[in-house]
C-alpha positions as CSV (number, residue, x, y, z in Angstrom):
1,M,11.0,11.8,-3.4
2,S,8.6,15.1,-5.0
3,L,6.1,14.7,-7.0
4,P,5.1,17.6,-9.6
5,N,2.8,20.3,-8.6
6,A,-1.0,20.5,-10.1
7,L,-0.1,23.0,-12.8
8,Q,2.9,20.2,-14.1
9,R,0.9,17.1,-13.4
10,R,-1.3,18.5,-15.8
11,A,1.0,19.4,-18.3
12,L,2.2,15.7,-17.9
13,L,-1.0,14.6,-18.1
14,Y,-2.3,16.2,-21.2
15,G,0.6,18.2,-22.8
16,G,2.0,16.3,-25.3
17,G,4.1,13.8,-26.0
18,G,7.3,12.1,-23.9
19,T,5.1,11.8,-20.9
20,D,6.4,7.7,-19.4
21,F,2.5,7.4,-18.3
22,A,4.1,4.2,-16.9
23,A,6.3,5.5,-14.7
24,E,4.6,8.4,-13.7
25,A,1.4,5.7,-12.5
26,H,4.2,4.2,-10.7
27,K,5.4,7.3,-9.3
28,Y,2.2,8.3,-7.8
29,M,1.4,4.8,-6.4
30,R,4.5,5.3,-4.4
31,A,3.3,8.4,-3.2
32,E,-0.1,6.7,-2.3
33,E,-1.8,9.3,-4.5
34,H,-3.8,6.4,-6.3
35,S,-6.5,8.6,-8.0
36,D,-3.8,10.9,-9.6
37,A,-1.6,7.2,-10.3
38,L,-5.2,5.8,-11.9
39,E,-5.6,9.6,-14.5
40,F,-1.7,8.9,-15.6
41,A,-2.3,4.2,-16.1
42,L,-5.5,5.5,-18.2
43,K,-3.3,7.6,-20.4
44,I,-1.0,4.7,-21.2
45,E,-1.5,3.8,-25.0
46,D,0.3,0.1,-25.2
47,D,-2.9,-2.4,-23.9
48,A,-0.6,-4.7,-22.2
49,K,1.2,-2.6,-20.4
50,R,-2.1,-0.3,-19.3
51,G,-3.7,-4.0,-18.3
52,E,-0.5,-4.6,-15.8
53,V,-1.3,-0.9,-13.9
54,L,-4.5,-1.2,-13.8
55,R,-4.7,-4.7,-12.3
56,E,-1.6,-3.4,-10.1
57,L,-4.3,-0.7,-8.9
58,R,-7.4,-2.4,-8.7
59,D,-5.2,-5.1,-6.4
60,L,-3.7,-2.4,-4.4
61,A,-7.6,-1.1,-4.2
62,Q,-8.9,-4.4,-3.0
63,R,-6.4,-4.9,-0.1
64,Q,-7.2,-1.2,0.8
65,G,-10.9,-1.7,0.8
66,N,-10.7,1.4,-1.1
67,W,-13.9,1.9,-2.6
68,F,-13.7,5.3,-4.3
69,L,-10.8,4.0,-6.4
70,L,-12.5,0.7,-7.1
71,N,-15.6,2.6,-8.0
72,R,-13.6,5.1,-10.2
73,M,-11.7,2.0,-12.2
74,H,-15.7,0.5,-12.1
75,R,-16.5,3.8,-14.6
76,T,-14.0,3.1,-17.5
77,E,-13.9,-1.3,-16.8
78,A,-16.4,-3.6,-15.0
79,V,-14.8,-4.8,-11.7
80,P,-15.6,-7.9,-10.8
81,D,-18.0,-9.5,-8.3
82,D,-15.3,-11.5,-6.4
83,V,-12.7,-8.3,-6.1
84,W,-15.3,-6.3,-5.1
85,R,-16.0,-8.5,-2.3
86,K,-12.8,-9.0,-0.9
87,A,-12.1,-4.8,-0.9
88,F,-15.5,-5.5,1.6
89,D,-13.6,-7.7,4.2
90,A,-10.6,-5.6,3.3
91,A,-12.4,-2.6,4.4
92,K,-14.3,-3.8,7.3
93,S,-11.4,-5.1,8.6
94,A,-9.6,-2.3,8.4
95,G,-13.1,-0.3,10.5
96,R,-13.4,1.5,7.2
97,L,-17.0,1.1,7.7
98,H,-18.4,3.5,5.0
99,Y,-16.2,2.2,2.5
100,A,-17.5,-0.8,3.7
101,L,-21.4,0.2,3.4
102,K,-20.8,1.7,-0.5
103,I,-19.0,-1.6,-1.3
104,E,-21.7,-3.4,0.2
105,R,-24.4,-1.7,-1.9
106,V,-22.4,-2.6,-5.2
107,V,-22.6,-6.3,-4.5
108,Q,-23.8,-8.6,-1.8
109,P,-20.9,-10.0,-0.2
């Protein structure tokens, strides 16, 4: 699967109509480009669909212990403490100690 280059991605995000933001978010999630997936997810106009895709990303970040992605998501909508705690456990188990430390600063596990 080939992803658009940076200029094409920018055109998809900001260039006008016709972009299926949910489909693009899923494409980037499959490619493990989670930050770009979040950018597309935030552009989804339908509240229910946007919420669904954001939950998928949040669950993925929680399972991976991905502080970076959870922190970006937290800027737009509060991430519940239980998600942070589970992300802490996942980061610690995966040996991502830097992320575990950052998560620990957000909420005490």
